[in-house]
SENU-335991 format. One record per residue: residue number from 1; x, y, z of N, C-alpha, C in turn. Coordinates in Angstrom, 3 decimals, always signed. Example, Ala and Ser with C-alpha at 12.3 -4.5 7.8 and 13.67 -1.06 7.14 Angstrom:
2
- 1 +13.190 -5.690 +7.800 +12.300 -4.500 +7.800 +13.200 -3.300 +7.800
- 2 +12.850 -2.250 +7.080 +13.670 -1.060 +7.140 +12.900 +0.030 +7.870
// end
This chain:
160
- 1 +72.241 +113.425 +142.842 +71.969 +115.012 +142.476 +71.421 +115.798 +143.046
- 2 +72.070 +116.858 +143.643 +71.123 +118.090 +144.272 +70.044 +118.845 +143.001
- 3 +69.302 +119.441 +143.581 +68.322 +120.292 +142.735 +68.670 +121.017 +143.297
- 4 +68.518 +122.731 +142.856 +68.250 +123.831 +143.388 +67.774 +124.540 +142.474
- 5 +67.382 +125.804 +142.911 +66.698 +127.040 +142.517 +67.062 +128.364 +142.892
- 6 +67.123 +129.325 +141.858 +67.289 +130.621 +142.668 +65.791 +131.117 +142.170
- 7 +66.232 +132.214 +143.534 +64.985 +133.241 +143.658 +65.514 +134.679 +144.554
- 8 +66.028 +135.487 +143.326 +66.747 +136.448 +143.541 +67.867 +136.333 +144.277
- 9 +67.831 +136.886 +145.920 +68.892 +136.573 +146.703 +69.054 +135.130 +147.399
- 10 +67.858 +134.476 +146.920 +67.617 +133.140 +147.647 +68.123 +131.993 +146.942
- 11 +68.767 +131.314 +147.183 +69.298 +129.624 +146.628 +68.972 +128.519 +147.612
- 12 +68.042 +127.923 +146.969 +67.437 +126.611 +147.387 +68.004 +125.353 +147.011
- 13 +68.758 +124.565 +147.681 +69.121 +123.595 +146.795 +68.802 +121.907 +147.787
- 14 +68.035 +120.632 +147.374 +67.982 +120.044 +148.132 +69.532 +118.644 +148.491
- 15 +69.466 +118.075 +149.859 +70.533 +117.692 +150.690 +70.470 +115.798 +149.897
- 16 +71.471 +115.385 +149.864 +71.672 +113.953 +149.895 +72.738 +113.338 +150.450
- 17 +72.755 +112.193 +151.081 +73.770 +111.228 +151.194 +73.338 +109.814 +150.907
- 18 +73.337 +109.394 +149.835 +72.622 +108.001 +149.486 +73.628 +107.186 +150.407
- 19 +74.491 +107.127 +150.212 +75.480 +105.962 +150.960 +74.867 +105.570 +152.720
- 20 +74.067 +106.680 +153.268 +73.412 +106.771 +154.654 +71.874 +106.501 +154.251
- 21 +71.316 +107.824 +153.435 +69.762 +107.116 +153.545 +69.359 +107.342 +151.941
- 22 +68.740 +106.444 +151.647 +67.864 +106.764 +150.152 +66.833 +108.212 +149.826
- 23 +66.505 +108.539 +148.943 +65.305 +109.637 +149.018 +63.847 +108.798 +148.786
- 24 +62.840 +109.337 +149.763 +61.673 +109.220 +149.738 +61.425 +108.438 +148.286
- 25 +61.348 +108.909 +147.707 +61.178 +108.234 +146.030 +61.669 +107.176 +145.528
- 26 +62.260 +106.539 +146.079 +62.474 +105.519 +145.978 +62.445 +104.561 +147.042
- 27 +61.750 +104.452 +147.826 +60.741 +103.208 +149.059 +60.099 +102.905 +147.914
- 28 +59.771 +101.766 +148.794 +59.099 +100.964 +148.124 +57.141 +101.001 +148.227
- 29 +56.721 +101.766 +148.688 +55.424 +103.041 +148.674 +56.305 +104.491 +148.690
- 30 +56.210 +105.164 +147.073 +56.649 +106.267 +147.009 +55.197 +107.437 +147.722
- 31 +54.556 +107.049 +148.194 +53.197 +107.821 +147.869 +53.464 +109.198 +148.503
- 32 +54.703 +108.995 +149.473 +54.741 +110.617 +150.718 +56.456 +111.043 +150.225
- 33 +56.135 +111.452 +148.584 +57.938 +111.697 +148.655 +57.934 +112.964 +149.095
- 34 +59.628 +113.169 +150.021 +59.519 +114.632 +150.349 +61.415 +114.237 +150.275
- 35 +61.706 +115.491 +150.063 +63.710 +115.545 +150.637 +64.101 +115.289 +151.711
- 36 +65.238 +114.966 +151.526 +65.887 +114.405 +152.733 +66.131 +115.809 +153.595
- 37 +66.341 +116.800 +153.107 +66.669 +118.176 +153.702 +66.880 +119.399 +153.063
- 38 +66.690 +120.580 +152.624 +66.517 +121.702 +151.857 +67.780 +122.726 +152.397
- 39 +68.625 +123.068 +151.799 +69.568 +124.218 +152.151 +68.940 +125.468 +151.260
- 40 +69.022 +126.383 +152.235 +68.442 +127.640 +151.398 +69.369 +128.808 +151.784
- 41 +70.474 +129.266 +151.213 +71.414 +130.406 +151.246 +70.625 +131.687 +151.301
- 42 +70.838 +132.611 +152.123 +70.117 +133.869 +152.051 +71.193 +134.972 +152.464
- 43 +71.759 +135.455 +151.386 +72.567 +136.379 +151.920 +74.154 +135.585 +152.170
- 44 +74.321 +136.009 +153.464 +75.768 +135.727 +154.148 +75.200 +134.172 +154.897
- 45 +74.200 +134.079 +154.536 +73.295 +132.671 +155.956 +73.043 +131.558 +155.145
- 46 +73.390 +130.440 +155.746 +72.751 +129.344 +155.290 +71.997 +128.769 +156.485
- 47 +70.864 +128.357 +155.744 +69.606 +127.438 +156.169 +69.351 +126.305 +156.376
- 48 +69.771 +125.119 +157.446 +69.551 +123.734 +156.629 +68.035 +123.042 +157.354
- 49 +67.060 +122.741 +156.886 +65.975 +121.966 +157.001 +66.302 +120.821 +156.945
- 50 +66.685 +119.618 +157.822 +66.329 +118.573 +157.662 +65.098 +117.586 +158.206
- 51 +64.908 +116.601 +157.488 +63.255 +116.032 +157.556 +63.229 +115.271 +158.841
- 52 +62.589 +114.912 +158.819 +62.327 +113.682 +160.008 +63.215 +112.404 +159.270
- 53 +64.284 +112.113 +160.699 +65.272 +111.107 +160.074 +65.151 +110.343 +161.131
- 54 +65.000 +109.155 +160.996 +65.054 +107.815 +161.451 +65.703 +106.910 +161.498
- 55 +65.752 +105.547 +162.192 +66.953 +104.510 +162.248 +66.659 +103.728 +160.708
- 56 +66.746 +103.869 +159.842 +66.940 +103.871 +158.214 +68.306 +103.366 +157.699
- 57 +68.420 +102.394 +156.907 +69.525 +102.505 +156.276 +69.135 +102.380 +154.835
- 58 +70.828 +102.971 +154.055 +70.258 +103.401 +152.748 +69.983 +102.719 +151.646
- 59 +69.107 +101.578 +151.921 +68.094 +101.388 +151.590 +66.330 +101.509 +151.384
- 60 +66.352 +102.324 +152.571 +65.346 +103.223 +153.162 +64.526 +101.594 +154.502
- 61 +65.207 +100.671 +154.287 +64.696 +100.108 +155.282 +65.224 +99.915 +157.075
- 62 +63.606 +100.276 +157.667 +64.197 +100.457 +159.292 +65.142 +99.028 +159.573
- 63 +65.864 +100.083 +160.227 +66.851 +98.632 +161.026 +67.137 +98.681 +162.647
- 64 +67.181 +97.936 +163.515 +67.473 +97.858 +164.594 +65.702 +97.723 +165.372
- 65 +64.927 +97.149 +164.779 +63.659 +96.680 +165.042 +63.746 +96.340 +166.655
- 66 +62.917 +97.482 +167.644 +63.086 +96.704 +168.680 +63.588 +97.440 +169.975
- 67 +64.807 +97.705 +169.489 +66.137 +98.036 +170.141 +65.937 +99.647 +169.856
- 68 +65.193 +100.136 +171.144 +65.176 +101.724 +171.109 +66.345 +102.312 +171.416
- 69 +67.651 +102.407 +172.081 +68.982 +102.582 +172.313 +69.327 +102.527 +170.627
- 70 +69.724 +101.568 +169.714 +70.317 +101.367 +168.435 +69.432 +102.345 +167.772
- 71 +68.331 +102.286 +167.863 +67.327 +102.948 +167.211 +67.777 +104.498 +167.157
- 72 +68.337 +105.264 +167.887 +68.306 +106.606 +168.374 +69.788 +106.720 +167.848
- 73 +70.645 +105.727 +168.134 +72.096 +105.934 +167.879 +72.216 +105.743 +166.002
- 74 +71.299 +105.126 +165.647 +71.295 +105.094 +164.267 +70.342 +106.678 +163.272
- 75 +69.357 +107.077 +164.332 +68.902 +108.125 +164.269 +70.226 +109.234 +164.107
- 76 +71.393 +109.580 +164.941 +71.763 +110.640 +165.378 +73.181 +110.513 +164.047
- 77 +73.525 +109.109 +163.834 +74.492 +108.775 +162.615 +74.004 +109.144 +161.304
- 78 +72.687 +109.169 +161.197 +72.129 +109.388 +159.812 +71.876 +111.177 +159.864
- 79 +71.626 +111.866 +160.676 +71.598 +113.233 +161.081 +72.503 +114.003 +161.014
- 80 +73.724 +113.206 +161.230 +74.930 +113.680 +161.720 +75.456 +113.563 +160.037
- 81 +75.473 +112.223 +159.133 +75.960 +112.079 +157.851 +75.198 +113.404 +157.167
- 82 +73.930 +114.226 +157.262 +73.366 +114.881 +156.479 +73.906 +116.079 +156.768
- 83 +74.058 +116.453 +158.018 +74.945 +117.828 +158.282 +76.303 +117.817 +157.448
- 84 +77.202 +116.659 +157.504 +78.554 +116.476 +156.938 +78.480 +117.247 +155.673
- 85 +77.163 +116.134 +154.965 +76.870 +116.331 +153.598 +77.136 +117.971 +153.411
- 86 +76.863 +118.797 +153.983 +76.726 +120.100 +153.638 +77.304 +121.187 +154.663
- 87 +78.599 +120.634 +155.015 +79.594 +120.723 +155.497 +79.213 +121.287 +157.121
- 88 +78.589 +121.025 +157.772 +77.747 +121.243 +159.006 +78.344 +120.257 +160.444
- 89 +78.057 +121.304 +161.265 +78.572 +119.868 +162.312 +77.114 +120.162 +163.547
- 90 +77.472 +119.776 +164.501 +76.028 +119.640 +165.375 +76.340 +120.805 +166.105
- 91 +77.599 +121.711 +165.858 +77.471 +122.946 +166.579 +76.708 +123.945 +165.935
- 92 +76.307 +123.653 +164.591 +75.248 +124.559 +163.798 +74.253 +124.514 +164.123
- 93 +73.324 +123.304 +164.762 +72.235 +122.957 +164.893 +71.464 +124.118 +165.891
- 94 +70.314 +124.819 +165.638 +69.771 +125.770 +166.653 +68.708 +124.875 +166.895
- 95 +67.609 +124.115 +166.408 +67.079 +123.585 +166.780 +66.362 +122.292 +166.503
- 96 +65.870 +120.953 +167.560 +65.493 +119.958 +167.499 +64.226 +119.410 +167.397
- 97 +63.604 +118.772 +167.015 +62.223 +118.683 +166.944 +62.329 +117.070 +167.005
- 98 +61.859 +116.321 +168.442 +62.270 +114.821 +168.760 +60.499 +114.327 +168.675
- 99 +60.786 +113.294 +167.942 +59.010 +111.979 +167.514 +60.026 +111.043 +169.009
- 100 +58.696 +110.296 +169.551 +58.971 +109.482 +170.179 +57.917 +108.750 +169.961
- 101 +57.888 +107.554 +169.711 +56.572 +106.371 +169.736 +55.871 +106.257 +170.771
- 102 +56.582 +106.472 +171.844 +55.701 +106.078 +173.097 +56.904 +107.163 +174.304
- 103 +56.616 +108.003 +174.963 +56.891 +108.764 +175.927 +57.620 +107.942 +177.058
- 104 +57.253 +106.976 +176.997 +57.952 +105.933 +178.340 +59.310 +105.940 +177.847
- 105 +59.899 +105.931 +176.350 +61.076 +105.754 +176.516 +62.334 +107.235 +176.599
- 106 +61.261 +108.218 +177.215 +61.831 +109.188 +177.137 +63.218 +109.392 +177.988
- 107 +63.440 +108.572 +178.918 +64.693 +108.653 +179.674 +65.364 +108.040 +178.860
- 108 +65.386 +107.017 +178.650 +66.650 +106.275 +177.661 +66.701 +107.238 +176.217
- 109 +65.785 +107.853 +176.114 +66.108 +108.845 +174.821 +66.889 +110.013 +175.399
- 110 +66.796 +110.880 +176.592 +67.754 +111.724 +177.172 +68.773 +111.017 +177.249
- 111 +69.226 +110.032 +178.163 +70.363 +109.406 +177.984 +71.819 +109.070 +176.929
- 112 +70.716 +108.655 +175.926 +71.653 +108.690 +174.436 +71.678 +110.244 +173.874
- 113 +71.107 +110.794 +174.089 +71.095 +112.227 +173.642 +72.585 +113.145 +174.691
- 114 +72.099 +112.685 +175.270 +73.188 +113.642 +176.735 +74.691 +113.119 +176.314
- 115 +74.970 +111.824 +176.272 +76.019 +111.383 +175.992 +76.465 +111.400 +174.468
- 116 +75.717 +111.409 +173.495 +75.776 +112.062 +172.323 +76.043 +113.407 +172.077
- 117 +75.279 +114.436 +172.766 +76.274 +115.594 +172.438 +77.288 +116.088 +173.901
- 118 +78.051 +115.197 +174.416 +78.979 +115.346 +175.083 +79.653 +115.147 +174.564
- 119 +80.044 +113.966 +173.661 +80.641 +113.518 +172.717 +81.157 +114.410 +171.177
- 120 +80.123 +115.052 +170.910 +80.431 +115.943 +170.384 +80.736 +117.520 +170.797
- 121 +81.164 +117.580 +172.082 +81.495 +118.830 +172.836 +81.051 +119.853 +172.348
- 122 +79.558 +119.949 +172.755 +78.703 +120.873 +172.265 +78.944 +122.159 +173.203
- 123 +79.263 +123.928 +172.973 +79.248 +124.487 +174.205 +78.075 +124.914 +174.106
- 124 +77.006 +125.119 +173.394 +75.564 +125.346 +174.030 +74.593 +123.919 +173.125
- 125 +73.626 +123.820 +173.677 +72.786 +122.634 +173.294 +71.684 +123.725 +172.490
- 126 +71.645 +122.630 +171.687 +70.100 +123.341 +170.672 +68.943 +123.053 +171.311
- 127 +68.341 +124.439 +170.711 +66.606 +124.659 +171.354 +66.073 +123.055 +171.176
- 128 +65.036 +122.232 +171.817 +64.927 +121.038 +171.396 +63.570 +120.997 +172.083
- 129 +62.537 +120.221 +171.414 +61.032 +119.521 +171.283 +60.981 +117.987 +171.492
- 130 +60.265 +117.854 +172.276 +60.050 +116.471 +172.169 +58.470 +115.849 +172.428
- 131 +57.854 +115.435 +171.449 +56.904 +114.764 +171.402 +56.859 +113.532 +171.274
- 132 +55.430 +113.020 +171.613 +55.258 +111.751 +171.354 +54.179 +111.781 +170.098
- 133 +54.555 +110.763 +168.793 +53.808 +110.996 +167.910 +53.541 +109.197 +167.382
- 134 +52.378 +109.228 +166.463 +52.686 +107.628 +165.859 +53.418 +108.133 +164.717
- 135 +54.533 +107.050 +164.217 +55.166 +107.469 +163.429 +55.346 +106.969 +162.012
- 136 +55.838 +107.082 +160.573 +55.307 +106.444 +159.505 +55.447 +104.916 +159.252
- 137 +56.234 +104.619 +160.224 +56.275 +102.951 +159.724 +55.818 +102.386 +161.810
- 138 +55.319 +101.276 +161.852 +55.188 +100.730 +163.644 +56.670 +100.092 +163.907
- 139 +57.504 +100.140 +163.526 +58.643 +99.378 +164.157 +59.514 +100.618 +164.299
- 140 +59.525 +101.504 +163.678 +60.188 +103.125 +163.612 +59.797 +103.421 +165.718
- 141 +61.092 +103.692 +166.355 +60.390 +104.100 +167.847 +61.107 +105.552 +167.887
- 142 +61.718 +106.286 +166.917 +62.115 +107.849 +167.171 +62.333 +108.461 +166.239
- 143 +62.316 +109.581 +166.184 +62.636 +110.074 +164.686 +62.780 +112.216 +165.143
- 144 +64.139 +112.318 +164.267 +64.379 +113.877 +164.595 +64.315 +115.051 +163.567
- 145 +64.287 +115.583 +163.573 +64.053 +116.783 +161.943 +64.909 +118.208 +163.112
- 146 +65.799 +118.755 +162.410 +66.919 +119.556 +162.472 +66.857 +120.892 +161.787
- 147 +67.049 +122.391 +162.574 +67.203 +123.041 +161.875 +68.536 +123.628 +162.446
- 148 +69.007 +124.534 +161.163 +70.695 +124.401 +161.040 +70.709 +125.733 +161.174
- 149 +71.805 +126.684 +161.216 +72.246 +128.103 +160.741 +73.889 +127.967 +160.725
- 150 +74.539 +128.388 +159.315 +75.604 +128.535 +159.385 +75.676 +129.222 +158.346
- 151 +77.270 +130.245 +158.599 +77.613 +131.065 +157.667 +77.643 +130.403 +156.147
- 152 +77.264 +131.323 +155.119 +77.625 +130.218 +153.645 +78.582 +130.482 +153.156
- 153 +79.838 +131.754 +153.775 +80.923 +131.544 +152.960 +82.101 +131.678 +154.358
- 154 +82.927 +131.354 +154.218 +83.899 +131.332 +155.444 +83.854 +132.486 +155.831
- 155 +83.846 +132.576 +157.294 +84.272 +134.125 +157.954 +85.063 +135.105 +157.755
- 156 +86.454 +134.293 +156.695 +87.349 +135.016 +156.400 +87.483 +136.165 +154.974
- 157 +86.460 +135.282 +154.483 +86.001 +136.005 +152.984 +84.694 +136.515 +153.312
- 158 +84.388 +136.854 +154.760 +82.958 +137.453 +154.563 +83.678 +138.771 +155.389
- 159 +84.734 +138.930 +156.102 +85.577 +139.829 +156.617 +86.512 +140.554 +155.910
- 160 +86.971 +140.487 +154.737 +87.408 +140.827 +153.622 +87.139 +141.691 +153.029
// end
């Protein structure tokens, strides 16, 4: 269930996709609780902020240990499900921040990302930063967070 709050002209709510990802408070060790993502409606614009998302299943378990490319694919599947849950696509993504456990995986990551973006038929690629970082679990090799911009109301309603 989505939680929301209003502050004058700004409406904020949480994002959920339980068939793909569970919430952090369902983890075995919920000491680091967070929302999968936040939806912020400001006037005619909606901003989505997707938390760092990795290769985990709907029970919060890491999947594809040791297989970097499979982890990248699952990471993109999880992000796609989160986008879809809010009526967004990869065409709405304006910024991606990628974390790699080892920068030596960058070439393989870039190959997976390039193939994924070609499949999405993106006309513009999102701004992107990739950094090496120690991830929250030693078996996770990549993680990505997104910033998304989309219209709050369909264009034909805004232009009426």
